[in-house]
N, CA, C and O atoms as a GROMACS GRO file, in nm:
protein
  548
    1MET      N    1   0.084  -0.119   0.000
    1MET     CA    2   0.000   0.000   0.000
    1MET      C    3   0.088   0.125   0.000
    1MET      O    4   0.180   0.138   0.080
    2ARG      N    5   0.057   0.216  -0.091
    2ARG     CA    6   0.132   0.341  -0.098
    2ARG      C    7   0.076   0.438   0.006
    2ARG      O    8  -0.045   0.448   0.026
    3THR      N    9   0.165   0.508   0.072
    3THR     CA   10   0.126   0.608   0.170
    3THR      C   11   0.151   0.747   0.113
    3THR      O   12   0.214   0.762   0.008
    4ASP      N   13   0.101   0.847   0.181
    4ASP     CA   14   0.120   0.984   0.136
    4ASP      C   15   0.261   1.031   0.169
    4ASP      O   16   0.333   0.968   0.246
    5ILE      N   17   0.298   1.142   0.112
    5ILE     CA   18   0.426   1.208   0.139
    5ILE      C   19   0.412   1.280   0.272
    5ILE      O   20   0.324   1.366   0.288
    6THR      N   21   0.498   1.247   0.368
    6THR     CA   22   0.483   1.307   0.500
    6THR      C   23   0.608   1.376   0.554
    6THR      O   24   0.598   1.458   0.644
    7ASP      N   25   0.726   1.343   0.500
    7ASP     CA   26   0.848   1.399   0.559
    7ASP      C   27   0.961   1.406   0.456
    7ASP      O   28   0.944   1.368   0.340
    8ARG      N   29   1.075   1.456   0.502
    8ARG     CA   30   1.191   1.473   0.414
    8ARG      C   31   1.237   1.340   0.354
    8ARG      O   32   1.279   1.337   0.238
    9ALA      N   33   1.229   1.233   0.428
    9ALA     CA   34   1.270   1.103   0.375
    9ALA      C   35   1.185   1.065   0.254
    9ALA      O   36   1.237   1.011   0.156
   10ASP      N   37   1.056   1.091   0.260
   10ASP     CA   38   0.969   1.064   0.145
   10ASP      C   39   1.009   1.150   0.026
   10ASP      O   40   1.018   1.100  -0.087
   11VAL      N   41   1.034   1.277   0.050
   11VAL     CA   42   1.072   1.368  -0.059
   11VAL      C   43   1.207   1.325  -0.117
   11VAL      O   44   1.224   1.327  -0.239
   12THR      N   45   1.301   1.289  -0.032
   12THR     CA   46   1.432   1.243  -0.079
   12THR      C   47   1.417   1.120  -0.169
   12THR      O   48   1.484   1.111  -0.272
   13GLY      N   49   1.331   1.027  -0.132
   13GLY     CA   50   1.309   0.909  -0.214
   13GLY      C   51   1.253   0.943  -0.351
   13GLY      O   52   1.297   0.888  -0.452
   14ILE      N   53   1.157   1.032  -0.354
   14ILE     CA   54   1.099   1.074  -0.482
   14ILE      C   55   1.205   1.141  -0.569
   14ILE      O   56   1.223   1.106  -0.685
   15VAL      N   57   1.273   1.237  -0.511
   15VAL     CA   58   1.373   1.314  -0.588
   15VAL      C   59   1.484   1.221  -0.640
   15VAL      O   60   1.525   1.234  -0.755
   16THR      N   61   1.531   1.131  -0.558
   16THR     CA   62   1.637   1.038  -0.599
   16THR      C   63   1.589   0.947  -0.712
   16THR      O   64   1.658   0.932  -0.813
   17ASP      N   65   1.472   0.888  -0.697
   17ASP     CA   66   1.417   0.802  -0.802
   17ASP      C   67   1.392   0.881  -0.930
   17ASP      O   68   1.420   0.833  -1.040
   18PHE      N   69   1.339   1.001  -0.915
   18PHE     CA   70   1.310   1.084  -1.031
   18PHE      C   71   1.437   1.116  -1.110
   18PHE      O   72   1.439   1.098  -1.232
   19TYR      N   73   1.541   1.162  -1.043
   19TYR     CA   74   1.663   1.197  -1.115
   19TYR      C   75   1.734   1.074  -1.172
   19TYR      O   76   1.806   1.085  -1.271
   20THR      N   77   1.716   0.960  -1.112
   20THR     CA   78   1.768   0.836  -1.172
   20THR      C   79   1.700   0.813  -1.306
   20THR      O   80   1.765   0.775  -1.403
   21ARG      N   81   1.570   0.837  -1.312
   21ARG     CA   82   1.495   0.824  -1.438
   21ARG      C   83   1.539   0.930  -1.538
   21ARG      O   84   1.559   0.900  -1.656
   22VAL      N   85   1.553   1.053  -1.492
   22VAL     CA   86   1.592   1.163  -1.580
   22VAL      C   87   1.728   1.134  -1.644
   22VAL      O   88   1.744   1.150  -1.765
   23TYR      N   89   1.824   1.093  -1.564
   23TYR     CA   90   1.957   1.065  -1.617
   23TYR      C   91   1.957   0.952  -1.719
   23TYR      O   92   2.038   0.952  -1.812
   24ALA      N   93   1.866   0.856  -1.703
   24ALA     CA   94   1.857   0.743  -1.796
   24ALA      C   95   1.770   0.773  -1.918
   24ALA      O   96   1.768   0.695  -2.013
   25ASP      N   97   1.700   0.884  -1.917
   25ASP     CA   98   1.608   0.919  -2.025
   25ASP      C   99   1.682   0.968  -2.149
   25ASP      O  100   1.774   1.049  -2.139
   26ASP      N  101   1.641   0.918  -2.265
   26ASP     CA  102   1.707   0.955  -2.391
   26ASP      C  103   1.695   1.103  -2.424
   26ASP      O  104   1.786   1.160  -2.484
   27LEU      N  105   1.584   1.165  -2.387
   27LEU     CA  106   1.563   1.306  -2.418
   27LEU      C  107   1.626   1.398  -2.312
   27LEU      O  108   1.699   1.491  -2.346
   28LEU      N  109   1.600   1.371  -2.186
   28LEU     CA  110   1.645   1.460  -2.079
   28LEU      C  111   1.786   1.430  -2.028
   28LEU      O  112   1.858   1.521  -1.988
   29GLY      N  113   1.825   1.305  -2.030
   29GLY     CA  114   1.956   1.268  -1.977
   29GLY      C  115   2.070   1.351  -2.035
   29GLY      O  116   2.150   1.405  -1.959
   30PRO      N  117   2.080   1.362  -2.167
   30PRO     CA  118   2.190   1.440  -2.224
   30PRO      C  119   2.190   1.587  -2.181
   30PRO      O  120   2.296   1.649  -2.171
   31ILE      N  121   2.074   1.642  -2.157
   31ILE     CA  122   2.067   1.782  -2.112
   31ILE      C  123   2.129   1.795  -1.974
   31ILE      O  124   2.210   1.885  -1.950
   32PHE      N  125   2.092   1.707  -1.884
   32PHE     CA  126   2.144   1.713  -1.747
   32PHE      C  127   2.291   1.674  -1.741
   32PHE      O  128   2.368   1.733  -1.665
   33ILE      N  129   2.330   1.573  -1.819
   33ILE     CA  130   2.467   1.521  -1.812
   33ILE      C  131   2.563   1.604  -1.896
   33ILE      O  132   2.666   1.648  -1.845
   34ASP      N  133   2.530   1.625  -2.024
   34ASP     CA  134   2.625   1.686  -2.117
   34ASP      C  135   2.615   1.837  -2.126
   34ASP      O  136   2.716   1.905  -2.144
   35VAL      N  137   2.495   1.892  -2.114
   35VAL     CA  138   2.477   2.037  -2.129
   35VAL      C  139   2.492   2.106  -1.993
   35VAL      O  140   2.578   2.192  -1.976
   36ALA      N  141   2.410   2.067  -1.898
   36ALA     CA  142   2.416   2.130  -1.765
   36ALA      C  143   2.535   2.080  -1.685
   36ALA      O  144   2.583   2.148  -1.594
   37ARG      N  145   2.583   1.961  -1.720
   37ARG     CA  146   2.694   1.898  -1.646
   37ARG      C  147   2.666   1.899  -1.496
   37ARG      O  148   2.751   1.934  -1.414
   38MET      N  149   2.545   1.858  -1.464
   38MET     CA  150   2.499   1.862  -1.326
   38MET      C  151   2.571   1.756  -1.241
   38MET      O  152   2.586   1.641  -1.281
   39ASP      N  153   2.614   1.800  -1.126
   39ASP     CA  154   2.674   1.711  -1.026
   39ASP      C  155   2.558   1.655  -0.944
   39ASP      O  156   2.509   1.720  -0.852
   40LEU      N  157   2.514   1.535  -0.979
   40LEU     CA  158   2.394   1.480  -0.918
   40LEU      C  159   2.402   1.469  -0.766
   40LEU      O  160   2.307   1.508  -0.699
   41PRO      N  161   2.511   1.418  -0.708
   41PRO     CA  162   2.515   1.411  -0.561
   41PRO      C  163   2.500   1.548  -0.494
   41PRO      O  164   2.442   1.558  -0.386
   42ALA      N  165   2.550   1.654  -0.557
   42ALA     CA  166   2.534   1.789  -0.502
   42ALA      C  167   2.394   1.844  -0.528
   42ALA      O  168   2.341   1.922  -0.449
   43HIS      N  169   2.333   1.802  -0.639
   43HIS     CA  170   2.203   1.854  -0.680
   43HIS      C  171   2.087   1.794  -0.599
   43HIS      O  172   1.989   1.863  -0.571
   44LEU      N  173   2.097   1.668  -0.563
   44LEU     CA  174   1.986   1.601  -0.496
   44LEU      C  175   1.942   1.670  -0.366
   44LEU      O  176   1.822   1.688  -0.347
   45PRO      N  177   2.033   1.709  -0.277
   45PRO     CA  178   1.986   1.778  -0.156
   45PRO      C  179   1.920   1.913  -0.185
   45PRO      O  180   1.828   1.954  -0.113
   46ILE      N  181   1.966   1.981  -0.289
   46ILE     CA  182   1.907   2.109  -0.326
   46ILE      C  183   1.763   2.087  -0.374
   46ILE      O  184   1.672   2.160  -0.334
   47MET      N  185   1.745   1.986  -0.459
   47MET     CA  186   1.610   1.959  -0.509
   47MET      C  187   1.520   1.902  -0.400
   47MET      O  188   1.399   1.924  -0.401
   48THR      N  189   1.578   1.831  -0.307
   48THR     CA  190   1.499   1.784  -0.194
   48THR      C  191   1.452   1.904  -0.112
   48THR      O  192   1.337   1.908  -0.069
   49ASP      N  193   1.542   2.001  -0.090
   49ASP     CA  194   1.502   2.125  -0.021
   49ASP      C  195   1.388   2.193  -0.095
   49ASP      O  196   1.291   2.238  -0.034
   50PHE      N  197   1.400   2.201  -0.228
   50PHE     CA  198   1.297   2.266  -0.310
   50PHE      C  199   1.162   2.198  -0.290
   50PHE      O  200   1.063   2.264  -0.256
   51TRP      N  201   1.157   2.066  -0.312
   51TRP     CA  202   1.029   1.996  -0.305
   51TRP      C  203   0.977   1.986  -0.163
   51TRP      O  204   0.856   1.982  -0.142
   52GLU      N  205   1.066   1.980  -0.066
   52GLU     CA  206   1.021   1.980   0.073
   52GLU      C  207   0.955   2.114   0.106
   52GLU      O  208   0.856   2.118   0.180
   53THR      N  209   1.009   2.221   0.052
   53THR     CA  210   0.949   2.353   0.071
   53THR      C  211   0.814   2.364   0.002
   53THR      O  212   0.718   2.414   0.059
   54VAL      N  213   0.807   2.316  -0.122
   54VAL     CA  214   0.682   2.321  -0.198
   54VAL      C  215   0.573   2.237  -0.132
   54VAL      O  216   0.459   2.281  -0.121
   55LEU      N  217   0.608   2.118  -0.090
   55LEU     CA  218   0.507   2.023  -0.042
   55LEU      C  219   0.480   2.029   0.107
   55LEU      O  220   0.366   2.012   0.151
   56LEU      N  221   0.584   2.053   0.184
   56LEU     CA  222   0.569   2.048   0.329
   56LEU      C  223   0.591   2.184   0.396
   56LEU      O  224   0.586   2.195   0.519
   57ARG      N  225   0.614   2.285   0.315
   57ARG     CA  226   0.628   2.424   0.361
   57ARG      C  227   0.736   2.442   0.467
   57ARG      O  228   0.715   2.511   0.567
   58THR      N  229   0.852   2.380   0.444
   58THR     CA  230   0.961   2.388   0.542
   58THR      C  231   1.044   2.515   0.529
   58THR      O  232   1.108   2.557   0.626
   59GLY      N  233   1.043   2.577   0.412
   59GLY     CA  234   1.125   2.696   0.391
   59GLY      C  235   1.273   2.665   0.376
   59GLY      O  236   1.357   2.754   0.391
   60SER      N  237   1.307   2.540   0.348
   60SER     CA  238   1.448   2.502   0.339
   60SER      C  239   1.513   2.540   0.206
   60SER      O  240   1.636   2.541   0.197
   61TYR      N  241   1.435   2.571   0.104
   61TYR     CA  242   1.491   2.612  -0.026
   61TYR      C  243   1.497   2.763  -0.033
   61TYR      O  244   1.395   2.831  -0.016
   62ARG      N  245   1.615   2.816  -0.058
   62ARG     CA  246   1.632   2.961  -0.063
   62ARG      C  247   1.713   3.005  -0.186
   62ARG      O  248   1.793   3.099  -0.178
   63ARG      N  249   1.693   2.938  -0.295
   63ARG     CA  250   1.764   2.970  -0.418
   63ARG      C  251   1.665   3.021  -0.522
   63ARG      O  252   1.545   3.031  -0.497
   64ASN      N  253   1.718   3.053  -0.640
   64ASN     CA  254   1.635   3.101  -0.750
   64ASN      C  255   1.625   2.993  -0.857
   64ASN      O  256   1.712   2.983  -0.944
   65ALA      N  257   1.520   2.914  -0.851
   65ALA     CA  258   1.503   2.804  -0.947
   65ALA      C  259   1.488   2.855  -1.090
   65ALA      O  260   1.533   2.789  -1.184
   66LEU      N  261   1.427   2.968  -1.107
   66LEU     CA  262   1.406   3.021  -1.242
   66LEU      C  263   1.539   3.058  -1.307
   66LEU      O  264   1.560   3.030  -1.425
   67GLN      N  265   1.629   3.119  -1.233
   67GLN     CA  266   1.757   3.161  -1.289
   67GLN      C  267   1.837   3.042  -1.342
   67GLN      O  268   1.900   3.052  -1.448
   68VAL      N  269   1.834   2.933  -1.272
   68VAL     CA  270   1.904   2.812  -1.318
   68VAL      C  271   1.852   2.769  -1.455
   68VAL      O  272   1.930   2.729  -1.541
   69HIS      N  273   1.722   2.778  -1.474
   69HIS     CA  274   1.663   2.739  -1.602
   69HIS      C  275   1.693   2.841  -1.712
   69HIS      O  276   1.711   2.804  -1.828
   70PHE      N  277   1.699   2.970  -1.676
   70PHE     CA  278   1.741   3.071  -1.774
   70PHE      C  279   1.884   3.043  -1.820
   70PHE      O  280   1.914   3.050  -1.938
   71ASP      N  281   1.970   3.011  -1.725
   71ASP     CA  282   2.110   2.981  -1.758
   71ASP      C  283   2.119   2.859  -1.849
   71ASP      O  284   2.194   2.860  -1.947
   72LEU      N  285   2.045   2.756  -1.818
   72LEU     CA  286   2.046   2.635  -1.899
   72LEU      C  287   1.987   2.662  -2.037
   72LEU      O  288   2.037   2.610  -2.137
   73ASN      N  289   1.883   2.742  -2.043
   73ASN     CA  290   1.819   2.775  -2.170
   73ASN      C  291   1.913   2.851  -2.263
   73ASN      O  292   1.900   2.843  -2.385
   74ARG      N  293   2.008   2.925  -2.207
   74ARG     CA  294   2.108   2.993  -2.290
   74ARG      C  295   2.203   2.893  -2.355
   74ARG      O  296   2.255   2.918  -2.463
   75LEU      N  297   2.226   2.781  -2.288
   75LEU     CA  298   2.315   2.678  -2.343
   75LEU      C  299   2.243   2.589  -2.444
   75LEU      O  300   2.301   2.547  -2.544
   76MET      N  301   2.116   2.563  -2.416
   76MET     CA  302   2.034   2.479  -2.504
   76MET      C  303   1.890   2.520  -2.485
   76MET      O  304   1.839   2.522  -2.373
   77ARG      N  305   1.825   2.552  -2.594
   77ARG     CA  306   1.686   2.596  -2.585
   77ARG      C  307   1.598   2.483  -2.530
   77ARG      O  308   1.592   2.373  -2.586
   78LEU      N  309   1.532   2.512  -2.421
   78LEU     CA  310   1.440   2.416  -2.362
   78LEU      C  311   1.304   2.433  -2.428
   78LEU      O  312   1.250   2.544  -2.434
   79GLU      N  313   1.251   2.324  -2.477
   79GLU     CA  314   1.125   2.324  -2.552
   79GLU      C  315   1.014   2.260  -2.468
   79GLU      O  316   1.040   2.199  -2.364
   80GLN      N  317   0.891   2.275  -2.514
   80GLN     CA  318   0.777   2.216  -2.446
   80GLN      C  319   0.793   2.065  -2.428
   80GLN      O  320   0.753   2.009  -2.326
   81VAL      N  321   0.852   2.000  -2.528
   81VAL     CA  322   0.871   1.855  -2.520
   81VAL      C  323   0.958   1.817  -2.400
   81VAL      O  324   0.937   1.712  -2.339
   82HIS      N  325   1.053   1.902  -2.366
   82HIS     CA  326   1.138   1.875  -2.248
   82HIS      C  327   1.057   1.886  -2.119
   82HIS      O  328   1.070   1.802  -2.030
   83PHE      N  329   0.974   1.988  -2.110
   83PHE     CA  330   0.891   2.005  -1.991
   83PHE      C  331   0.787   1.893  -1.981
   83PHE      O  332   0.757   1.844  -1.872
   84ASP      N  333   0.733   1.853  -2.095
   84ASP     CA  334   0.635   1.744  -2.095
   84ASP      C  335   0.697   1.614  -2.044
   84ASP      O  336   0.637   1.542  -1.964
   85ARG      N  337   0.817   1.583  -2.091
   85ARG     CA  338   0.883   1.460  -2.048
   85ARG      C  339   0.918   1.468  -1.900
   85ARG      O  340   0.897   1.371  -1.826
   86TRP      N  341   0.971   1.584  -1.855
   86TRP     CA  342   1.003   1.604  -1.713
   86TRP      C  343   0.880   1.576  -1.628
   86TRP      O  344   0.887   1.507  -1.527
   87LEU      N  345   0.768   1.632  -1.671
   87LEU     CA  346   0.644   1.616  -1.595
   87LEU      C  347   0.595   1.471  -1.598
   87LEU      O  348   0.548   1.420  -1.496
   88LEU      N  349   0.606   1.405  -1.710
   88LEU     CA  350   0.568   1.265  -1.720
   88LEU      C  351   0.650   1.179  -1.623
   88LEU      O  352   0.595   1.095  -1.552
   89LEU      N  353   0.779   1.200  -1.621
   89LEU     CA  354   0.866   1.122  -1.532
   89LEU      C  355   0.838   1.155  -1.385
   89LEU      O  356   0.839   1.066  -1.301
   90TRP      N  357   0.815   1.282  -1.354
   90TRP     CA  358   0.785   1.321  -1.216
   90TRP      C  359   0.656   1.255  -1.168
   90TRP      O  360   0.651   1.196  -1.061
   91ARG      N  361   0.552   1.267  -1.249
   91ARG     CA  362   0.422   1.210  -1.209
   91ARG      C  363   0.431   1.058  -1.192
   91ARG      O  364   0.374   1.004  -1.097
   92ALA      N  365   0.500   0.991  -1.281
   92ALA     CA  366   0.516   0.846  -1.271
   92ALA      C  367   0.591   0.809  -1.144
   92ALA      O  368   0.555   0.712  -1.077
   93THR      N  369   0.693   0.885  -1.111
   93THR     CA  370   0.771   0.857  -0.990
   93THR      C  371   0.686   0.876  -0.866
   93THR      O  372   0.686   0.791  -0.777
   94VAL      N  373   0.613   0.985  -0.859
   94VAL     CA  374   0.525   1.010  -0.744
   94VAL      C  375   0.421   0.899  -0.734
   94VAL      O  376   0.398   0.845  -0.626
   95ASP      N  377   0.357   0.865  -0.846
   95ASP     CA  378   0.251   0.764  -0.845
   95ASP      C  379   0.301   0.627  -0.801
   95ASP      O  380   0.229   0.553  -0.733
   96GLU      N  381   0.423   0.592  -0.838
   96GLU     CA  382   0.476   0.462  -0.799
   96GLU      C  383   0.511   0.454  -0.651
   96GLU      O  384   0.509   0.346  -0.592
   97ARG      N  385   0.541   0.569  -0.591
   97ARG     CA  386   0.587   0.569  -0.452
   97ARG      C  387   0.479   0.607  -0.352
   97ARG      O  388   0.478   0.556  -0.239
   98HIS      N  389   0.386   0.696  -0.391
   98HIS     CA  390   0.295   0.754  -0.292
   98HIS      C  391   0.154   0.773  -0.348
   98HIS      O  392   0.133   0.779  -0.469
   99ALA      N  393   0.059   0.782  -0.254
   99ALA     CA  394  -0.079   0.815  -0.287
   99ALA      C  395  -0.136   0.895  -0.170
   99ALA      O  396  -0.112   0.862  -0.054
  100GLY      N  397  -0.211   0.999  -0.203
  100GLY     CA  398  -0.273   1.081  -0.100
  100GLY      C  399  -0.274   1.227  -0.141
  100GLY      O  400  -0.228   1.260  -0.250
  101PRO      N  401  -0.326   1.314  -0.055
  101PRO     CA  402  -0.338   1.456  -0.090
  101PRO      C  403  -0.204   1.524  -0.120
  101PRO      O  404  -0.197   1.605  -0.212
  102VAL      N  405  -0.100   1.494  -0.045
  102VAL     CA  406   0.028   1.559  -0.071
  102VAL      C  407   0.090   1.505  -0.199
  102VAL      O  408   0.154   1.579  -0.274
  103ALA      N  409   0.072   1.377  -0.226
  103ALA     CA  410   0.119   1.320  -0.353
  103ALA      C  411   0.048   1.387  -0.471
  103ALA      O  412   0.111   1.417  -0.572
  104GLU      N  413  -0.081   1.409  -0.457
  104GLU     CA  414  -0.155   1.479  -0.563
  104GLU      C  415  -0.104   1.623  -0.577
  104GLU      O  416  -0.090   1.674  -0.688
  105LEU      N  417  -0.076   1.687  -0.464
  105LEU     CA  418  -0.020   1.822  -0.467
  105LEU      C  419   0.115   1.823  -0.539
  105LEU      O  420   0.145   1.915  -0.614
  106ALA      N  421   0.195   1.720  -0.516
  106ALA     CA  422   0.326   1.712  -0.582
  106ALA      C  423   0.312   1.711  -0.734
  106ALA      O  424   0.390   1.774  -0.804
  107LYS      N  425   0.212   1.641  -0.784
  107LYS     CA  426   0.190   1.635  -0.928
  107LYS      C  427   0.130   1.765  -0.980
  107LYS      O  428   0.168   1.813  -1.087
  108THR      N  429   0.038   1.821  -0.905
  108THR     CA  430  -0.024   1.948  -0.946
  108THR      C  431   0.079   2.059  -0.948
  108THR      O  432   0.087   2.135  -1.045
  109GLN      N  433   0.157   2.070  -0.844
  109GLN     CA  434   0.258   2.176  -0.837
  109GLN      C  435   0.364   2.158  -0.944
  109GLN      O  436   0.412   2.256  -1.000
  110ALA      N  437   0.401   2.035  -0.973
  110ALA     CA  438   0.498   2.012  -1.080
  110ALA      C  439   0.445   2.064  -1.213
  110ALA      O  440   0.520   2.124  -1.290
  111GLY      N  441   0.317   2.041  -1.241
  111GLY     CA  442   0.258   2.092  -1.363
  111GLY      C  443   0.259   2.244  -1.367
  111GLY      O  444   0.288   2.304  -1.471
  112ARG      N  445   0.228   2.305  -1.256
  112ARG     CA  446   0.229   2.451  -1.249
  112ARG      C  447   0.371   2.506  -1.267
  112ARG      O  448   0.392   2.604  -1.338
  113ILE      N  449   0.466   2.442  -1.202
  113ILE     CA  450   0.605   2.487  -1.210
  113ILE      C  451   0.657   2.472  -1.353
  113ILE      O  452   0.719   2.564  -1.406
  114ALA      N  453   0.634   2.356  -1.414
  114ALA     CA  454   0.680   2.334  -1.552
  114ALA      C  455   0.618   2.436  -1.646
  114ALA      O  456   0.686   2.492  -1.732
  115GLY      N  457   0.488   2.460  -1.630
  115GLY     CA  458   0.422   2.558  -1.715
  115GLY      C  459   0.475   2.698  -1.696
  115GLY      O  460   0.499   2.770  -1.793
  116SER      N  461   0.494   2.736  -1.572
  116SER     CA  462   0.543   2.871  -1.542
  116SER      C  463   0.685   2.892  -1.596
  116SER      O  464   0.713   2.995  -1.657
  117ILE      N  465   0.773   2.796  -1.573
  117ILE     CA  466   0.910   2.811  -1.622
  117ILE      C  467   0.910   2.812  -1.774
  117ILE      O  468   0.980   2.894  -1.835
  118GLY      N  469   0.834   2.724  -1.836
  118GLY     CA  470   0.827   2.723  -1.982
  118GLY      C  471   0.779   2.855  -2.039
  118GLY      O  472   0.835   2.906  -2.137
  119ARG      N  473   0.675   2.912  -1.977
  119ARG     CA  474   0.625   3.042  -2.024
  119ARG      C  475   0.729   3.152  -2.004
  119ARG      O  476   0.748   3.236  -2.092
  120ARG      N  477   0.795   3.152  -1.891
  120ARG     CA  478   0.896   3.256  -1.864
  120ARG      C  479   1.013   3.245  -1.962
  120ARG      O  480   1.064   3.347  -2.009
  121LEU      N  481   1.057   3.124  -1.991
  121LEU     CA  482   1.167   3.107  -2.087
  121LEU      C  483   1.128   3.153  -2.226
  121LEU      O  484   1.213   3.196  -2.304
  122ALA      N  485   0.999   3.144  -2.258
  122ALA     CA  486   0.949   3.188  -2.388
  122ALA      C  487   0.926   3.339  -2.393
  122ALA      O  488   0.884   3.392  -2.495
  123GLY      N  489   0.954   3.407  -2.282
  123GLY     CA  490   0.942   3.552  -2.279
  123GLY      C  491   0.807   3.603  -2.233
  123GLY      O  492   0.780   3.723  -2.243
  124SER      N  493   0.724   3.517  -2.184
  124SER     CA  494   0.591   3.556  -2.138
  124SER      C  495   0.591   3.566  -1.986
  124SER      O  496   0.693   3.546  -1.920
  125THR      N  497   0.476   3.599  -1.933
  125THR     CA  498   0.459   3.600  -1.789
  125THR      C  499   0.455   3.455  -1.740
  125THR      O  500   0.422   3.365  -1.817
  126GLY      N  501   0.489   3.432  -1.616
  126GLY     CA  502   0.483   3.299  -1.560
  126GLY      C  503   0.343   3.249  -1.538
  126GLY      O  504   0.322   3.129  -1.522
  127SER      N  505   0.246   3.340  -1.536
  127SER     CA  506   0.108   3.303  -1.508
  127SER      C  507   0.043   3.233  -1.626
  127SER      O  508   0.069   3.266  -1.741
  128GLU      N  509  -0.041   3.136  -1.595
  128GLU     CA  510  -0.115   3.070  -1.701
  128GLU      C  511  -0.237   3.152  -1.743
  128GLU      O  512  -0.304   3.118  -1.840
  129HIS      N  513  -0.266   3.257  -1.669
  129HIS     CA  514  -0.380   3.343  -1.699
  129HIS      C  515  -0.336   3.461  -1.783
  129HIS      O  516  -0.235   3.526  -1.754
  130VAL      N  517  -0.411   3.489  -1.885
  130VAL     CA  518  -0.380   3.598  -1.976
  130VAL      C  519  -0.488   3.705  -1.961
  130VAL      O  520  -0.607   3.674  -1.960
  131THR      N  521  -0.445   3.827  -1.948
  131THR     CA  522  -0.540   3.938  -1.938
  131THR      C  523  -0.584   3.976  -2.078
  131THR      O  524  -0.501   3.995  -2.168
  132ILE      N  525  -0.711   3.986  -2.097
  132ILE     CA  526  -0.766   4.026  -2.226
  132ILE      C  527  -0.792   4.176  -2.220
  132ILE      O  528  -0.873   4.223  -2.140
  133ALA      N  529  -0.723   4.248  -2.304
  133ALA     CA  530  -0.742   4.393  -2.308
  133ALA      C  531  -0.855   4.426  -2.405
  133ALA      O  532  -0.870   4.363  -2.509
  134THR      N  533  -0.932   4.523  -2.369
  134THR     CA  534  -1.038   4.568  -2.459
  134THR      C  535  -0.986   4.685  -2.541
  134THR      O  536  -0.904   4.765  -2.495
  135ALA      N  537  -1.036   4.693  -2.662
  135ALA     CA  538  -0.994   4.803  -2.749
  135ALA      C  539  -1.058   4.932  -2.700
  135ALA      O  540  -1.174   4.934  -2.659
  136ARG      N  541  -0.983   5.036  -2.705
  136ARG     CA  542  -1.034   5.168  -2.666
  136ARG      C  543  -1.080   5.241  -2.792
  136ARG      O  544  -1.016   5.232  -2.897
  137PRO      N  545  -1.191   5.313  -2.780
  137PRO     CA  546  -1.241   5.385  -2.898
  137PRO      C  547  -1.150   5.500  -2.938
  137PRO      O  548  -1.178   5.570  -3.035
   0.00000   0.00000   0.00000
């Protein structure tokens, strides 16, 4: 029986399994390994802090996640297909390990984060909501 996400150990397990999948993925692996040259052992605690903050409101993440993606996007243009695959792998990892309200939040927030970063990299606002301006006479 899968349980909900309740603590840092749960988040660490998700993040570790997720990045194992990402590194093995034909589309995303080369970006993380060859382009970003990410040091996975150093990256895992940072991402655990991020997701622990998002899901459990610990406040342990104090970096700028968007800037990292802007920097990476300068090296290689990140496309919607990259965000879609990232989200697919994240959701599958969460679903295999956990079930419950926080697990659902993990998938929902991942979708929001992927969408927001993708929009920002494309030069738009991070919001999924667009203001409709009316024409003035």
